[in-house]
C-alpha positions in Angstrom: -9.2 77.6 -48.4 -12.2 75.7 -47.0 -13.5 76.0 -43.5 -14.8 72.4 -43.6 -18.4 73.3 -44.5 -20.2 72.7 -47.7 -20.7 75.6 -50.0 -24.2 77.1 -50.3 -26.0 76.5 -53.5 -27.0 80.2 -53.9 -24.7 83.2 -54.2 -26.9 85.2 -51.9 -25.9 85.1 -48.2 -27.9 82.5 -46.3 -29.9 83.9 -43.4 -28.7 82.5 -40.2 -30.7 82.8 -37.0 -28.1 83.4 -34.4 -28.0 84.3 -30.8 -25.4 85.3 -28.3 -27.4 87.2 -25.7 -27.9 85.1 -22.6 -31.1 83.9 -21.0 -30.5 82.4 -17.6 -34.2 81.7 -17.2 -33.8 78.7 -19.5 -32.2 76.6 -16.8 -34.8 77.7 -14.2 -37.6 76.7 -16.6 -35.9 73.4 -17.4 -35.5 72.5 -13.8 -39.1 73.5 -13.2 -40.2 70.9 -15.7 -40.4 72.7 -19.0 -38.0 70.2 -20.6 -39.5 70.1 -24.1 -40.2 73.8 -24.4 -36.6 74.8 -23.3 -35.0 72.5 -25.8 -37.3 73.7 -28.6 -36.2 77.2 -27.8 -32.6 76.3 -27.9 -33.0 74.5 -31.2 -34.6 77.6 -32.7 -31.2 79.1 -33.4 -28.9 77.8 -36.1 -25.8 79.3 -34.4 -25.3 80.1 -30.7 -22.4 81.7 -29.0 -21.3 83.8 -26.0 -23.6 83.9 -23.0 -26.4 82.1 -24.8 -24.1 79.1 -25.5 -23.1 79.0 -21.8 -26.8 78.9 -20.9 -27.4 76.1 -23.4 -24.5 74.2 -21.8 -26.0 74.6 -18.4 -29.3 73.2 -19.7 -27.5 70.4 -21.5 -25.6 69.4 -18.4 -28.8 69.4 -16.3 -30.3 67.2 -19.0 -27.4 64.8 -19.0 -27.5 64.4 -15.3 -31.0 63.0 -15.7 -29.7 60.8 -18.5 -27.0 59.6 -16.1 -29.7 58.9 -13.4 -31.8 56.9 -15.8 -28.9 55.0 -17.3 -26.9 54.0 -14.2 -26.7 53.1 -10.5 -27.2 56.5 -8.9 -26.6 57.2 -5.2 -29.7 58.7 -3.5 -28.3 59.5 -0.1 -26.0 58.0 2.5 -29.0 56.6 4.4 -31.2 55.5 1.5 -28.4 53.6 -0.3 -28.5 53.4 -4.1 -31.3 53.6 -6.7 -31.1 50.8 -9.2 -31.9 52.1 -12.7 -31.6 50.7 -16.2 -28.0 49.5 -16.3 -28.3 47.6 -13.0 -31.7 46.2 -13.9 -30.2 44.8 -17.2 -27.2 43.5 -15.3 -29.4 41.8 -12.8 -31.1 39.9 -15.7 -27.8 38.7 -17.0 -27.4 41.3 -19.8 -23.7 41.7 -20.6 -22.6 44.5 -22.9 -20.3 44.3 -26.0 -17.7 46.6 -24.4 -17.9 44.9 -21.0 -19.3 48.1 -19.3 -23.0 49.1 -19.5 -21.7 52.7 -18.8 -18.3 54.1 -19.2 -17.7 57.1 -16.9 -15.9 60.2 -18.4 -12.2 60.3 -18.0 -9.3 62.7 -18.7 -8.9 60.9 -22.0 -12.4 61.9 -23.0 -11.9 65.6 -22.1 -8.6 65.5 -24.2 -10.6 64.0 -27.1 -13.2 66.8 -26.8 -10.5 69.4 -27.1 -8.9 67.6 -30.1 -12.2 67.4 -31.9 -12.9 71.1 -31.4 -9.4 72.1 -32.4 -9.6 69.9 -35.6 -13.0 71.4 -36.7 -12.2 74.9 -35.5 -15.6 75.1 -33.7 -17.0 74.1 -30.3 -19.0 70.9 -30.0 -22.8 71.3 -29.8 -23.8 71.6 -26.1 -26.0 68.4 -26.0 -23.2 66.1 -27.3 -20.4 67.9 -25.2 -22.5 67.6 -22.1 -23.3 63.9 -22.7 -19.5 63.2 -22.9 -18.7 65.4 -19.9 -21.5 64.0 -17.6 -22.4 60.5 -18.8 -19.3 59.4 -20.7 -20.5 56.4 -22.8 -23.4 53.9 -22.7 -23.3 50.4 -24.2 -26.4 48.2 -23.9 -25.4 46.2 -26.9 -25.4 42.5 -26.1 -21.9 40.8 -26.2 -22.6 38.6 -29.2 -19.2 36.9 -28.9 -20.3 35.0 -25.8 -21.2 31.4 -26.2 -24.5 31.6 -24.3 -27.5 33.4 -26.0 -28.7 36.7 -24.6 -31.3 36.4 -21.8 -35.0 36.8 -22.7 -35.7 40.1 -20.9 -39.4 39.4 -21.4 -41.5 37.3 -23.8 -40.1 35.8 -27.0 -38.6 38.9 -28.5 -35.1 39.0 -30.1 -33.8 41.7 -27.8 -30.4 42.3 -29.6 -32.4 43.4 -32.7 -34.3 46.0 -30.7 -31.6 48.7 -31.2 -30.2 48.7 -27.6 -29.0 52.2 -26.6 -25.3 52.8 -27.2 -23.3 56.0 -27.4 -19.5 55.8 -27.6 -17.4 58.0 -25.3 -15.4 60.8 -26.7 -12.2 58.9 -26.6 -13.6 56.5 -29.2 -13.8 59.3 -31.8 -10.0 59.8 -32.1 -9.7 57.3 -34.9 -12.5 58.9 -36.8 -10.9 62.3 -36.4 -7.5 61.1 -37.5 -9.0 59.5 -40.6 -10.8 62.8 -41.5 -7.6 64.8 -41.1 -5.7 62.3 -43.2 -8.2 62.9 -46.0 -9.0 66.6 -45.7 -6.4 68.2 -43.5 -7.2 70.1 -40.4 -10.3 72.4 -41.1 -10.3 70.8 -44.6 -7.4 73.1 -45.7 -5.7 70.5 -47.9 -8.7 69.8 -50.0 -9.4 71.6 -53.3 -13.1 71.1 -52.9 -15.0 71.8 -49.7 -14.3 69.1 -47.1 -17.1 66.8 -46.1 -18.2 67.6 -42.5 -16.7 65.3 -39.9 -19.2 62.6 -39.0 -18.6 61.4 -35.4 -19.7 57.8 -35.5 -21.3 57.4 -32.1 -23.0 54.0 -32.4 -23.5 51.0 -34.8 -26.8 50.8 -36.6 -29.4 48.3 -35.2 -28.3 45.5 -37.5 -24.6 45.7 -36.5 -25.7 45.8 -32.9 -27.1 42.3 -33.4 -23.9 41.1 -35.3 -25.6 41.3 -38.7 -24.2 43.3 -41.6 -26.2 46.5 -41.9 -26.0 50.2 -42.7 -23.9 53.2 -41.7 -23.2 54.0 -38.1 -25.4 56.5 -36.2 -23.7 59.8 -35.6 -23.5 63.6 -35.5 -22.0 65.9 -38.1 -19.6 68.6 -36.9 -19.1 71.5 -37.0 -22.6 72.1 -35.9 -23.1 75.6 -34.4 -26.6 75.0 -32.8 -27.5 73.5 -29.5 -28.6 70.0 -30.4 -27.7 68.3 -33.7 -29.6 65.6 -35.6 -28.7 62.0 -34.6 -28.0 61.1 -38.2 -28.6 57.7 -40.0 -31.0 56.6 -37.2 -34.5 55.8 -38.6 -36.4 58.3 -36.4 -34.3 61.3 -37.6 -34.4 63.0 -34.2 -32.2 65.6 -32.5 -29.8 64.0 -30.1 -31.7 64.8 -26.9 -35.0 63.6 -28.3 -33.3 60.4 -29.4 -32.1 59.8 -25.8 -35.7 60.5 -24.7 -37.0 57.9 -27.1 -34.5 55.3 -25.9 -35.5 55.8 -22.2 -39.2 55.8 -23.0 -38.7 52.2 -24.3 -36.4 51.0 -21.5 -33.2 51.4 -23.5 -34.5 49.5 -26.6 -36.2 52.0 -28.9 -37.3 49.4 -31.5 -39.4 47.9 -28.8 -42.0 50.5 -30.0 -42.7 48.1 -32.9 -43.8 45.4 -30.4 -45.8 47.6 -28.0 -48.8 45.1 -28.2 -46.7 42.0 -27.4 -47.6 40.3 -24.2 -45.4 41.4 -21.3 -44.0 44.5 -23.0 -45.9 47.0 -20.9 -45.0 45.1 -17.8 -41.3 45.1 -18.8 -41.4 48.9 -19.4 -43.1 49.6 -16.1 -40.4 47.6 -14.3 -37.5 49.0 -16.4 -38.5 52.7 -16.3 -39.6 53.0 -12.7 -38.0 55.9 -11.1 -36.8 57.5 -14.4 -36.4 61.3 -14.3 -38.1 63.2 -17.1 -35.6 65.0 -19.4 
């Protein structure tokens, strides 16, 4: 019976750098500003469990609270009102998302979907993805290309729908993918003679599909993944999930804007769009 993972090519046991012993200093260091260093340390382990996984979840949730701040309208205080960040800035410029919501808050349906994915694969979700779904929910900056009017020019003459606007589906959207995987392989891959393909959670269309042009495979994450932060697969930069989010926010929600950094107005756009962002 298969456990849903591909067989190793060698008969020798594969060394796995695992950790279960906790390190509560990770969250302290992260909150103090060591964002990159802490995530590099978390990624050093191929398999995490026990207290160390709980520490990784604490760091991941702290990270995703910063993602939430950068992505959405975040209350500052009862007196100060609200801090407009990227979603509200896009909305103010007439940008309308494909799903109708620039951000989808997490719901009971999302938490149920998380439980179903973990039960189906027989393994916990990697902390970075689980925390995104728990704290942020979903993000959709993809232009609604079914509208009659063209998308607004956010700055200059660029074709903004082709700049790979940030989009990560909420957990509830994965149920169809999970059901299709179970139909083919059975739960944990038990109904398959050969090892089952890992479950690929299709989290976002590729940049061509985001612009309503036939393109390549969806961006996603393969599970089970026993580490802290999986690769955001099929996306051209081949980054871990947290680093992909960092890239998106660095470029104001449009990571392919990096290809046009020298265009007139791009730096001014980025300064306006990323003002007040929290480092993550």
